[in-house]
Chimera marker file (.cmm) of the C-alpha trace (Angstrom):
<marker_set name="trace">
<marker id="1" x="-12.299" y="-19.088" z="33.953" r="1" g="1" b="0" radius="0.5"/>
<marker id="2" x="-12.871" y="-15.527" z="35.060" r="1" g="1" b="0" radius="0.5"/>
<marker id="3" x="-9.071" y="-14.892" z="34.159" r="1" g="1" b="0" radius="0.5"/>
<marker id="4" x="-9.593" y="-16.360" z="30.631" r="1" g="1" b="0" radius="0.5"/>
<marker id="5" x="-12.991" y="-14.237" z="30.259" r="1" g="1" b="0" radius="0.5"/>
<marker id="6" x="-10.732" y="-10.993" z="31.187" r="1" g="1" b="0" radius="0.5"/>
<marker id="7" x="-8.079" y="-12.190" z="28.860" r="1" g="1" b="0" radius="0.5"/>
<marker id="8" x="-10.555" y="-12.685" z="25.992" r="1" g="1" b="0" radius="0.5"/>
<marker id="9" x="-12.112" y="-9.166" z="26.682" r="1" g="1" b="0" radius="0.5"/>
<marker id="10" x="-8.702" y="-7.673" z="26.901" r="1" g="1" b="0" radius="0.5"/>
<marker id="11" x="-7.431" y="-9.369" z="23.502" r="1" g="1" b="0" radius="0.5"/>
<marker id="12" x="-10.729" y="-8.150" z="21.885" r="1" g="1" b="0" radius="0.5"/>
<marker id="13" x="-10.342" y="-4.908" z="22.949" r="1" g="1" b="0" radius="0.5"/>
<marker id="14" x="-6.617" y="-4.538" z="21.761" r="1" g="1" b="0" radius="0.5"/>
<marker id="15" x="-7.532" y="-5.944" z="18.540" r="1" g="1" b="0" radius="0.5"/>
<marker id="16" x="-10.540" y="-3.477" z="17.962" r="1" g="1" b="0" radius="0.5"/>
<marker id="17" x="-8.063" y="-0.798" z="18.971" r="1" g="1" b="0" radius="0.5"/>
<marker id="18" x="-5.421" y="-2.014" z="16.380" r="1" g="1" b="0" radius="0.5"/>
<marker id="19" x="-8.211" y="-1.779" z="13.795" r="1" g="1" b="0" radius="0.5"/>
<marker id="20" x="-9.532" y="1.338" z="14.671" r="1" g="1" b="0" radius="0.5"/>
<marker id="21" x="-5.908" y="2.807" z="14.069" r="1" g="1" b="0" radius="0.5"/>
<marker id="22" x="-6.294" y="2.724" z="10.358" r="1" g="1" b="0" radius="0.5"/>
<marker id="23" x="-6.054" y="6.028" z="8.805" r="1" g="1" b="0" radius="0.5"/>
<marker id="24" x="-8.329" y="6.452" z="6.111" r="1" g="1" b="0" radius="0.5"/>
<marker id="25" x="-7.226" y="7.638" z="2.668" r="1" g="1" b="0" radius="0.5"/>
<marker id="26" x="-8.653" y="11.382" z="3.254" r="1" g="1" b="0" radius="0.5"/>
<marker id="27" x="-7.068" y="11.740" z="6.593" r="1" g="1" b="0" radius="0.5"/>
<marker id="28" x="-3.214" y="10.453" z="5.310" r="1" g="1" b="0" radius="0.5"/>
<marker id="29" x="-0.763" y="13.616" z="6.183" r="1" g="1" b="0" radius="0.5"/>
<marker id="30" x="1.827" y="14.077" z="3.505" r="1" g="1" b="0" radius="0.5"/>
<marker id="31" x="4.963" y="16.177" z="4.054" r="1" g="1" b="0" radius="0.5"/>
<marker id="32" x="6.921" y="16.442" z="0.821" r="1" g="1" b="0" radius="0.5"/>
<marker id="33" x="5.231" y="13.563" z="-0.388" r="1" g="1" b="0" radius="0.5"/>
<marker id="34" x="6.300" y="11.457" z="2.553" r="1" g="1" b="0" radius="0.5"/>
<marker id="35" x="4.012" y="9.966" z="5.078" r="1" g="1" b="0" radius="0.5"/>
<marker id="36" x="5.617" y="9.613" z="8.367" r="1" g="1" b="0" radius="0.5"/>
<marker id="37" x="3.175" y="7.639" z="10.308" r="1" g="1" b="0" radius="0.5"/>
<marker id="38" x="2.006" y="3.978" z="9.828" r="1" g="1" b="0" radius="0.5"/>
<marker id="39" x="-1.257" y="3.840" z="8.226" r="1" g="1" b="0" radius="0.5"/>
<marker id="40" x="-2.179" y="1.029" z="10.493" r="1" g="1" b="0" radius="0.5"/>
<marker id="41" x="-0.191" y="1.478" z="13.727" r="1" g="1" b="0" radius="0.5"/>
<marker id="42" x="1.513" y="-2.048" z="12.946" r="1" g="1" b="0" radius="0.5"/>
<marker id="43" x="4.625" y="-3.067" z="11.318" r="1" g="1" b="0" radius="0.5"/>
<marker id="44" x="4.127" y="-4.529" z="7.691" r="1" g="1" b="0" radius="0.5"/>
<marker id="45" x="5.063" y="-8.094" z="6.609" r="1" g="1" b="0" radius="0.5"/>
<marker id="46" x="7.612" y="-8.329" z="4.156" r="1" g="1" b="0" radius="0.5"/>
<marker id="47" x="6.540" y="-11.616" z="2.753" r="1" g="1" b="0" radius="0.5"/>
<marker id="48" x="2.906" y="-10.404" z="2.142" r="1" g="1" b="0" radius="0.5"/>
<marker id="49" x="4.514" y="-7.447" z="0.615" r="1" g="1" b="0" radius="0.5"/>
<marker id="50" x="6.318" y="-9.337" z="-1.895" r="1" g="1" b="0" radius="0.5"/>
<marker id="51" x="3.062" y="-11.267" z="-3.005" r="1" g="1" b="0" radius="0.5"/>
<marker id="52" x="1.239" y="-7.940" z="-3.530" r="1" g="1" b="0" radius="0.5"/>
<marker id="53" x="4.132" y="-6.425" z="-5.590" r="1" g="1" b="0" radius="0.5"/>
<marker id="54" x="4.168" y="-9.587" z="-7.639" r="1" g="1" b="0" radius="0.5"/>
<marker id="55" x="0.575" y="-10.147" z="-7.822" r="1" g="1" b="0" radius="0.5"/>
<marker id="56" x="-1.165" y="-8.807" z="-11.166" r="1" g="1" b="0" radius="0.5"/>
<marker id="57" x="-4.483" y="-8.694" z="-9.403" r="1" g="1" b="0" radius="0.5"/>
<marker id="58" x="-3.212" y="-6.793" z="-6.492" r="1" g="1" b="0" radius="0.5"/>
<marker id="59" x="-0.429" y="-4.426" z="-6.636" r="1" g="1" b="0" radius="0.5"/>
<marker id="60" x="0.937" y="-5.467" z="-9.712" r="1" g="1" b="0" radius="0.5"/>
<marker id="61" x="3.857" y="-3.220" z="-9.390" r="1" g="1" b="0" radius="0.5"/>
<marker id="62" x="6.026" y="-5.435" z="-11.612" r="1" g="1" b="0" radius="0.5"/>
<marker id="63" x="3.576" y="-4.398" z="-14.568" r="1" g="1" b="0" radius="0.5"/>
<marker id="64" x="5.909" y="-1.239" z="-14.683" r="1" g="1" b="0" radius="0.5"/>
<marker id="65" x="8.793" y="-1.863" z="-12.206" r="1" g="1" b="0" radius="0.5"/>
<marker id="66" x="11.531" y="-4.948" z="-12.518" r="1" g="1" b="0" radius="0.5"/>
<marker id="67" x="12.302" y="-6.664" z="-9.255" r="1" g="1" b="0" radius="0.5"/>
<marker id="68" x="15.397" y="-8.711" z="-9.437" r="1" g="1" b="0" radius="0.5"/>
<marker id="69" x="14.283" y="-10.352" z="-6.237" r="1" g="1" b="0" radius="0.5"/>
<marker id="70" x="11.118" y="-11.971" z="-7.820" r="1" g="1" b="0" radius="0.5"/>
<marker id="71" x="12.968" y="-13.833" z="-10.687" r="1" g="1" b="0" radius="0.5"/>
<marker id="72" x="9.825" y="-16.339" z="-11.020" r="1" g="1" b="0" radius="0.5"/>
<marker id="73" x="7.678" y="-13.156" z="-11.839" r="1" g="1" b="0" radius="0.5"/>
<marker id="74" x="7.270" y="-13.285" z="-15.729" r="1" g="1" b="0" radius="0.5"/>
<marker id="75" x="7.124" y="-10.278" z="-18.005" r="1" g="1" b="0" radius="0.5"/>
<marker id="76" x="8.246" y="-7.201" z="-15.545" r="1" g="1" b="0" radius="0.5"/>
<marker id="77" x="7.925" y="-3.746" z="-16.499" r="1" g="1" b="0" radius="0.5"/>
<marker id="78" x="10.642" y="-1.105" z="-17.580" r="1" g="1" b="0" radius="0.5"/>
<marker id="79" x="8.415" y="1.732" z="-17.522" r="1" g="1" b="0" radius="0.5"/>
<marker id="80" x="9.193" y="2.764" z="-13.935" r="1" g="1" b="0" radius="0.5"/>
<marker id="81" x="12.433" y="2.616" z="-12.223" r="1" g="1" b="0" radius="0.5"/>
<marker id="82" x="13.614" y="-0.968" z="-11.142" r="1" g="1" b="0" radius="0.5"/>
<marker id="83" x="12.758" y="-1.349" z="-7.742" r="1" g="1" b="0" radius="0.5"/>
<marker id="84" x="16.091" y="-2.818" z="-6.870" r="1" g="1" b="0" radius="0.5"/>
<marker id="85" x="17.727" y="-0.804" z="-3.985" r="1" g="1" b="0" radius="0.5"/>
<marker id="86" x="14.266" y="0.959" z="-3.359" r="1" g="1" b="0" radius="0.5"/>
<marker id="87" x="15.020" y="0.533" z="0.416" r="1" g="1" b="0" radius="0.5"/>
<marker id="88" x="18.503" y="2.301" z="0.169" r="1" g="1" b="0" radius="0.5"/>
<marker id="89" x="17.222" y="5.188" z="-2.184" r="1" g="1" b="0" radius="0.5"/>
<marker id="90" x="14.067" y="6.071" z="-0.008" r="1" g="1" b="0" radius="0.5"/>
<marker id="91" x="13.168" y="6.074" z="3.737" r="1" g="1" b="0" radius="0.5"/>
<marker id="92" x="10.280" y="4.039" z="5.133" r="1" g="1" b="0" radius="0.5"/>
<marker id="93" x="8.123" y="7.234" z="5.195" r="1" g="1" b="0" radius="0.5"/>
<marker id="94" x="8.977" y="8.051" z="1.740" r="1" g="1" b="0" radius="0.5"/>
<marker id="95" x="8.211" y="4.602" z="0.537" r="1" g="1" b="0" radius="0.5"/>
<marker id="96" x="4.920" y="4.927" z="2.087" r="1" g="1" b="0" radius="0.5"/>
<marker id="97" x="3.916" y="8.135" z="0.456" r="1" g="1" b="0" radius="0.5"/>
<marker id="98" x="4.929" y="6.763" z="-2.917" r="1" g="1" b="0" radius="0.5"/>
<marker id="99" x="2.682" y="3.416" z="-2.441" r="1" g="1" b="0" radius="0.5"/>
<marker id="100" x="0.028" y="5.662" z="-1.101" r="1" g="1" b="0" radius="0.5"/>
<marker id="101" x="-0.080" y="8.447" z="-3.653" r="1" g="1" b="0" radius="0.5"/>
<marker id="102" x="3.181" y="8.844" z="-5.712" r="1" g="1" b="0" radius="0.5"/>
<marker id="103" x="1.489" y="12.153" z="-7.289" r="1" g="1" b="0" radius="0.5"/>
<marker id="104" x="2.171" y="13.900" z="-3.860" r="1" g="1" b="0" radius="0.5"/>
<marker id="105" x="5.983" y="13.081" z="-4.506" r="1" g="1" b="0" radius="0.5"/>
<marker id="106" x="6.551" y="12.987" z="-8.213" r="1" g="1" b="0" radius="0.5"/>
<marker id="107" x="4.308" y="15.428" z="-10.022" r="1" g="1" b="0" radius="0.5"/>
<marker id="108" x="3.111" y="14.263" z="-13.286" r="1" g="1" b="0" radius="0.5"/>
<marker id="109" x="3.937" y="10.333" z="-12.387" r="1" g="1" b="0" radius="0.5"/>
<marker id="110" x="1.862" y="7.951" z="-13.991" r="1" g="1" b="0" radius="0.5"/>
<marker id="111" x="1.976" y="5.481" z="-11.012" r="1" g="1" b="0" radius="0.5"/>
<marker id="112" x="-1.460" y="4.890" z="-9.813" r="1" g="1" b="0" radius="0.5"/>
<marker id="113" x="-2.251" y="6.019" z="-5.989" r="1" g="1" b="0" radius="0.5"/>
<marker id="114" x="-2.839" y="2.876" z="-4.255" r="1" g="1" b="0" radius="0.5"/>
<marker id="115" x="-4.521" y="4.288" z="-1.012" r="1" g="1" b="0" radius="0.5"/>
<marker id="116" x="-6.785" y="6.867" z="-2.421" r="1" g="1" b="0" radius="0.5"/>
<marker id="117" x="-10.632" y="6.978" z="-2.653" r="1" g="1" b="0" radius="0.5"/>
<marker id="118" x="-11.297" y="10.573" z="-3.970" r="1" g="1" b="0" radius="0.5"/>
<marker id="119" x="-10.599" y="12.872" z="-6.718" r="1" g="1" b="0" radius="0.5"/>
<marker id="120" x="-10.182" y="10.916" z="-9.862" r="1" g="1" b="0" radius="0.5"/>
<marker id="121" x="-12.026" y="8.980" z="-12.451" r="1" g="1" b="0" radius="0.5"/>
<marker id="122" x="-12.572" y="5.411" z="-12.547" r="1" g="1" b="0" radius="0.5"/>
<marker id="123" x="-14.598" y="3.141" z="-15.020" r="1" g="1" b="0" radius="0.5"/>
<marker id="124" x="-18.194" y="2.910" z="-14.353" r="1" g="1" b="0" radius="0.5"/>
<marker id="125" x="-19.984" y="-0.532" z="-13.480" r="1" g="1" b="0" radius="0.5"/>
<marker id="126" x="-18.920" y="-3.128" z="-15.582" r="1" g="1" b="0" radius="0.5"/>
<marker id="127" x="-16.999" y="-0.662" z="-18.013" r="1" g="1" b="0" radius="0.5"/>
<marker id="128" x="-20.621" y="0.642" z="-19.078" r="1" g="1" b="0" radius="0.5"/>
<marker id="129" x="-19.262" y="4.125" z="-19.154" r="1" g="1" b="0" radius="0.5"/>
<marker id="130" x="-21.799" y="5.040" z="-16.372" r="1" g="1" b="0" radius="0.5"/>
<marker id="131" x="-20.752" y="6.542" z="-13.313" r="1" g="1" b="0" radius="0.5"/>
<marker id="132" x="-20.470" y="3.787" z="-10.335" r="1" g="1" b="0" radius="0.5"/>
<marker id="133" x="-23.342" y="4.171" z="-7.916" r="1" g="1" b="0" radius="0.5"/>
<marker id="134" x="-21.318" y="3.649" z="-4.844" r="1" g="1" b="0" radius="0.5"/>
<marker id="135" x="-17.874" y="4.814" z="-3.247" r="1" g="1" b="0" radius="0.5"/>
<marker id="136" x="-14.776" y="3.028" z="-4.892" r="1" g="1" b="0" radius="0.5"/>
<marker id="137" x="-12.286" y="2.078" z="-2.095" r="1" g="1" b="0" radius="0.5"/>
<marker id="138" x="-8.607" y="2.341" z="-2.401" r="1" g="1" b="0" radius="0.5"/>
<marker id="139" x="-6.727" y="-0.008" z="-4.746" r="1" g="1" b="0" radius="0.5"/>
<marker id="140" x="-4.785" y="-1.383" z="-1.633" r="1" g="1" b="0" radius="0.5"/>
<marker id="141" x="-5.913" y="-1.812" z="2.057" r="1" g="1" b="0" radius="0.5"/>
<marker id="142" x="-3.979" y="0.416" z="4.851" r="1" g="1" b="0" radius="0.5"/>
<marker id="143" x="-2.378" y="-2.949" z="5.679" r="1" g="1" b="0" radius="0.5"/>
<marker id="144" x="-1.407" y="-4.029" z="2.295" r="1" g="1" b="0" radius="0.5"/>
<marker id="145" x="0.443" y="-0.652" z="1.811" r="1" g="1" b="0" radius="0.5"/>
<marker id="146" x="2.227" y="-1.222" z="5.032" r="1" g="1" b="0" radius="0.5"/>
<marker id="147" x="3.179" y="-4.639" z="3.836" r="1" g="1" b="0" radius="0.5"/>
<marker id="148" x="4.337" y="-3.349" z="0.480" r="1" g="1" b="0" radius="0.5"/>
<marker id="149" x="6.430" y="-0.703" z="2.273" r="1" g="1" b="0" radius="0.5"/>
<marker id="150" x="8.039" y="-3.378" z="4.290" r="1" g="1" b="0" radius="0.5"/>
<marker id="151" x="9.010" y="-5.454" z="1.386" r="1" g="1" b="0" radius="0.5"/>
<marker id="152" x="10.336" y="-2.435" z="-0.272" r="1" g="1" b="0" radius="0.5"/>
<marker id="153" x="12.451" y="-1.535" z="2.565" r="1" g="1" b="0" radius="0.5"/>
<marker id="154" x="14.394" y="-5.106" z="2.414" r="1" g="1" b="0" radius="0.5"/>
<marker id="155" x="15.561" y="-4.222" z="-1.423" r="1" g="1" b="0" radius="0.5"/>
<marker id="156" x="18.850" y="-2.960" z="-0.804" r="1" g="1" b="0" radius="0.5"/>
<marker id="157" x="21.861" y="-2.683" z="-3.152" r="1" g="1" b="0" radius="0.5"/>
<link id1="1" id2="2" r="1" g="1" b="0" radius="0.2"/>
<link id1="2" id2="3" r="1" g="1" b="0" radius="0.2"/>
<link id1="3" id2="4" r="1" g="1" b="0" radius="0.2"/>
<link id1="4" id2="5" r="1" g="1" b="0" radius="0.2"/>
<link id1="5" id2="6" r="1" g="1" b="0" radius="0.2"/>
<link id1="6" id2="7" r="1" g="1" b="0" radius="0.2"/>
<link id1="7" id2="8" r="1" g="1" b="0" radius="0.2"/>
<link id1="8" id2="9" r="1" g="1" b="0" radius="0.2"/>
<link id1="9" id2="10" r="1" g="1" b="0" radius="0.2"/>
<link id1="10" id2="11" r="1" g="1" b="0" radius="0.2"/>
<link id1="11" id2="12" r="1" g="1" b="0" radius="0.2"/>
<link id1="12" id2="13" r="1" g="1" b="0" radius="0.2"/>
<link id1="13" id2="14" r="1" g="1" b="0" radius="0.2"/>
<link id1="14" id2="15" r="1" g="1" b="0" radius="0.2"/>
<link id1="15" id2="16" r="1" g="1" b="0" radius="0.2"/>
<link id1="16" id2="17" r="1" g="1" b="0" radius="0.2"/>
<link id1="17" id2="18" r="1" g="1" b="0" radius="0.2"/>
<link id1="18" id2="19" r="1" g="1" b="0" radius="0.2"/>
<link id1="19" id2="20" r="1" g="1" b="0" radius="0.2"/>
<link id1="20" id2="21" r="1" g="1" b="0" radius="0.2"/>
<link id1="21" id2="22" r="1" g="1" b="0" radius="0.2"/>
<link id1="22" id2="23" r="1" g="1" b="0" radius="0.2"/>
<link id1="23" id2="24" r="1" g="1" b="0" radius="0.2"/>
<link id1="24" id2="25" r="1" g="1" b="0" radius="0.2"/>
<link id1="25" id2="26" r="1" g="1" b="0" radius="0.2"/>
<link id1="26" id2="27" r="1" g="1" b="0" radius="0.2"/>
<link id1="27" id2="28" r="1" g="1" b="0" radius="0.2"/>
<link id1="28" id2="29" r="1" g="1" b="0" radius="0.2"/>
<link id1="29" id2="30" r="1" g="1" b="0" radius="0.2"/>
<link id1="30" id2="31" r="1" g="1" b="0" radius="0.2"/>
<link id1="31" id2="32" r="1" g="1" b="0" radius="0.2"/>
<link id1="32" id2="33" r="1" g="1" b="0" radius="0.2"/>
<link id1="33" id2="34" r="1" g="1" b="0" radius="0.2"/>
<link id1="34" id2="35" r="1" g="1" b="0" radius="0.2"/>
<link id1="35" id2="36" r="1" g="1" b="0" radius="0.2"/>
<link id1="36" id2="37" r="1" g="1" b="0" radius="0.2"/>
<link id1="37" id2="38" r="1" g="1" b="0" radius="0.2"/>
<link id1="38" id2="39" r="1" g="1" b="0" radius="0.2"/>
<link id1="39" id2="40" r="1" g="1" b="0" radius="0.2"/>
<link id1="40" id2="41" r="1" g="1" b="0" radius="0.2"/>
<link id1="41" id2="42" r="1" g="1" b="0" radius="0.2"/>
<link id1="42" id2="43" r="1" g="1" b="0" radius="0.2"/>
<link id1="43" id2="44" r="1" g="1" b="0" radius="0.2"/>
<link id1="44" id2="45" r="1" g="1" b="0" radius="0.2"/>
<link id1="45" id2="46" r="1" g="1" b="0" radius="0.2"/>
<link id1="46" id2="47" r="1" g="1" b="0" radius="0.2"/>
<link id1="47" id2="48" r="1" g="1" b="0" radius="0.2"/>
<link id1="48" id2="49" r="1" g="1" b="0" radius="0.2"/>
<link id1="49" id2="50" r="1" g="1" b="0" radius="0.2"/>
<link id1="50" id2="51" r="1" g="1" b="0" radius="0.2"/>
<link id1="51" id2="52" r="1" g="1" b="0" radius="0.2"/>
<link id1="52" id2="53" r="1" g="1" b="0" radius="0.2"/>
<link id1="53" id2="54" r="1" g="1" b="0" radius="0.2"/>
<link id1="54" id2="55" r="1" g="1" b="0" radius="0.2"/>
<link id1="55" id2="56" r="1" g="1" b="0" radius="0.2"/>
<link id1="56" id2="57" r="1" g="1" b="0" radius="0.2"/>
<link id1="57" id2="58" r="1" g="1" b="0" radius="0.2"/>
<link id1="58" id2="59" r="1" g="1" b="0" radius="0.2"/>
<link id1="59" id2="60" r="1" g="1" b="0" radius="0.2"/>
<link id1="60" id2="61" r="1" g="1" b="0" radius="0.2"/>
<link id1="61" id2="62" r="1" g="1" b="0" radius="0.2"/>
<link id1="62" id2="63" r="1" g="1" b="0" radius="0.2"/>
<link id1="63" id2="64" r="1" g="1" b="0" radius="0.2"/>
<link id1="64" id2="65" r="1" g="1" b="0" radius="0.2"/>
<link id1="65" id2="66" r="1" g="1" b="0" radius="0.2"/>
<link id1="66" id2="67" r="1" g="1" b="0" radius="0.2"/>
<link id1="67" id2="68" r="1" g="1" b="0" radius="0.2"/>
<link id1="68" id2="69" r="1" g="1" b="0" radius="0.2"/>
<link id1="69" id2="70" r="1" g="1" b="0" radius="0.2"/>
<link id1="70" id2="71" r="1" g="1" b="0" radius="0.2"/>
<link id1="71" id2="72" r="1" g="1" b="0" radius="0.2"/>
<link id1="72" id2="73" r="1" g="1" b="0" radius="0.2"/>
<link id1="73" id2="74" r="1" g="1" b="0" radius="0.2"/>
<link id1="74" id2="75" r="1" g="1" b="0" radius="0.2"/>
<link id1="75" id2="76" r="1" g="1" b="0" radius="0.2"/>
<link id1="76" id2="77" r="1" g="1" b="0" radius="0.2"/>
<link id1="77" id2="78" r="1" g="1" b="0" radius="0.2"/>
<link id1="78" id2="79" r="1" g="1" b="0" radius="0.2"/>
<link id1="79" id2="80" r="1" g="1" b="0" radius="0.2"/>
<link id1="80" id2="81" r="1" g="1" b="0" radius="0.2"/>
<link id1="81" id2="82" r="1" g="1" b="0" radius="0.2"/>
<link id1="82" id2="83" r="1" g="1" b="0" radius="0.2"/>
<link id1="83" id2="84" r="1" g="1" b="0" radius="0.2"/>
<link id1="84" id2="85" r="1" g="1" b="0" radius="0.2"/>
<link id1="85" id2="86" r="1" g="1" b="0" radius="0.2"/>
<link id1="86" id2="87" r="1" g="1" b="0" radius="0.2"/>
<link id1="87" id2="88" r="1" g="1" b="0" radius="0.2"/>
<link id1="88" id2="89" r="1" g="1" b="0" radius="0.2"/>
<link id1="89" id2="90" r="1" g="1" b="0" radius="0.2"/>
<link id1="90" id2="91" r="1" g="1" b="0" radius="0.2"/>
<link id1="91" id2="92" r="1" g="1" b="0" radius="0.2"/>
<link id1="92" id2="93" r="1" g="1" b="0" radius="0.2"/>
<link id1="93" id2="94" r="1" g="1" b="0" radius="0.2"/>
<link id1="94" id2="95" r="1" g="1" b="0" radius="0.2"/>
<link id1="95" id2="96" r="1" g="1" b="0" radius="0.2"/>
<link id1="96" id2="97" r="1" g="1" b="0" radius="0.2"/>
<link id1="97" id2="98" r="1" g="1" b="0" radius="0.2"/>
<link id1="98" id2="99" r="1" g="1" b="0" radius="0.2"/>
<link id1="99" id2="100" r="1" g="1" b="0" radius="0.2"/>
<link id1="100" id2="101" r="1" g="1" b="0" radius="0.2"/>
<link id1="101" id2="102" r="1" g="1" b="0" radius="0.2"/>
<link id1="102" id2="103" r="1" g="1" b="0" radius="0.2"/>
<link id1="103" id2="104" r="1" g="1" b="0" radius="0.2"/>
<link id1="104" id2="105" r="1" g="1" b="0" radius="0.2"/>
<link id1="105" id2="106" r="1" g="1" b="0" radius="0.2"/>
<link id1="106" id2="107" r="1" g="1" b="0" radius="0.2"/>
<link id1="107" id2="108" r="1" g="1" b="0" radius="0.2"/>
<link id1="108" id2="109" r="1" g="1" b="0" radius="0.2"/>
<link id1="109" id2="110" r="1" g="1" b="0" radius="0.2"/>
<link id1="110" id2="111" r="1" g="1" b="0" radius="0.2"/>
<link id1="111" id2="112" r="1" g="1" b="0" radius="0.2"/>
<link id1="112" id2="113" r="1" g="1" b="0" radius="0.2"/>
<link id1="113" id2="114" r="1" g="1" b="0" radius="0.2"/>
<link id1="114" id2="115" r="1" g="1" b="0" radius="0.2"/>
<link id1="115" id2="116" r="1" g="1" b="0" radius="0.2"/>
<link id1="116" id2="117" r="1" g="1" b="0" radius="0.2"/>
<link id1="117" id2="118" r="1" g="1" b="0" radius="0.2"/>
<link id1="118" id2="119" r="1" g="1" b="0" radius="0.2"/>
<link id1="119" id2="120" r="1" g="1" b="0" radius="0.2"/>
<link id1="120" id2="121" r="1" g="1" b="0" radius="0.2"/>
<link id1="121" id2="122" r="1" g="1" b="0" radius="0.2"/>
<link id1="122" id2="123" r="1" g="1" b="0" radius="0.2"/>
<link id1="123" id2="124" r="1" g="1" b="0" radius="0.2"/>
<link id1="124" id2="125" r="1" g="1" b="0" radius="0.2"/>
<link id1="125" id2="126" r="1" g="1" b="0" radius="0.2"/>
<link id1="126" id2="127" r="1" g="1" b="0" radius="0.2"/>
<link id1="127" id2="128" r="1" g="1" b="0" radius="0.2"/>
<link id1="128" id2="129" r="1" g="1" b="0" radius="0.2"/>
<link id1="129" id2="130" r="1" g="1" b="0" radius="0.2"/>
<link id1="130" id2="131" r="1" g="1" b="0" radius="0.2"/>
<link id1="131" id2="132" r="1" g="1" b="0" radius="0.2"/>
<link id1="132" id2="133" r="1" g="1" b="0" radius="0.2"/>
<link id1="133" id2="134" r="1" g="1" b="0" radius="0.2"/>
<link id1="134" id2="135" r="1" g="1" b="0" radius="0.2"/>
<link id1="135" id2="136" r="1" g="1" b="0" radius="0.2"/>
<link id1="136" id2="137" r="1" g="1" b="0" radius="0.2"/>
<link id1="137" id2="138" r="1" g="1" b="0" radius="0.2"/>
<link id1="138" id2="139" r="1" g="1" b="0" radius="0.2"/>
<link id1="139" id2="140" r="1" g="1" b="0" radius="0.2"/>
<link id1="140" id2="141" r="1" g="1" b="0" radius="0.2"/>
<link id1="141" id2="142" r="1" g="1" b="0" radius="0.2"/>
<link id1="142" id2="143" r="1" g="1" b="0" radius="0.2"/>
<link id1="143" id2="144" r="1" g="1" b="0" radius="0.2"/>
<link id1="144" id2="145" r="1" g="1" b="0" radius="0.2"/>
<link id1="145" id2="146" r="1" g="1" b="0" radius="0.2"/>
<link id1="146" id2="147" r="1" g="1" b="0" radius="0.2"/>
<link id1="147" id2="148" r="1" g="1" b="0" radius="0.2"/>
<link id1="148" id2="149" r="1" g="1" b="0" radius="0.2"/>
<link id1="149" id2="150" r="1" g="1" b="0" radius="0.2"/>
<link id1="150" id2="151" r="1" g="1" b="0" radius="0.2"/>
<link id1="151" id2="152" r="1" g="1" b="0" radius="0.2"/>
<link id1="152" id2="153" r="1" g="1" b="0" radius="0.2"/>
<link id1="153" id2="154" r="1" g="1" b="0" radius="0.2"/>
<link id1="154" id2="155" r="1" g="1" b="0" radius="0.2"/>
<link id1="155" id2="156" r="1" g="1" b="0" radius="0.2"/>
<link id1="156" id2="157" r="1" g="1" b="0" radius="0.2"/>
</marker_set>
């Protein structure tokens, strides 16, 4: 019983430490557009990343990019470059920077910043045109960014 309580306390402490490791959007450090350190301190899940890339309610990457590895996703876009081979074209840190805030690497890009919560204008409450009365969070969580990065890294030529 005593060992179980100690093990439970240790696992709760470890989980709290892992959660506390999330880097907030305003503290992300960019070097030439790349983000060297994980936003969560944990590896991303490529399967979850594929879901986010193809989900029109989450990342919606396929609105602008074609991803041949997701043939069941209809109406893929051709505005941005195809993501096929993204894992060969960019390093993990570059992919993380692109997903978090592509404007840090590609000045003038129309790609949205998925892990940013300041410095831009968003629609007001219910598209009323009135400013939102609370802080708007990033489009994706830190873990979702890591998941997308893990998936993009698997896309090799």
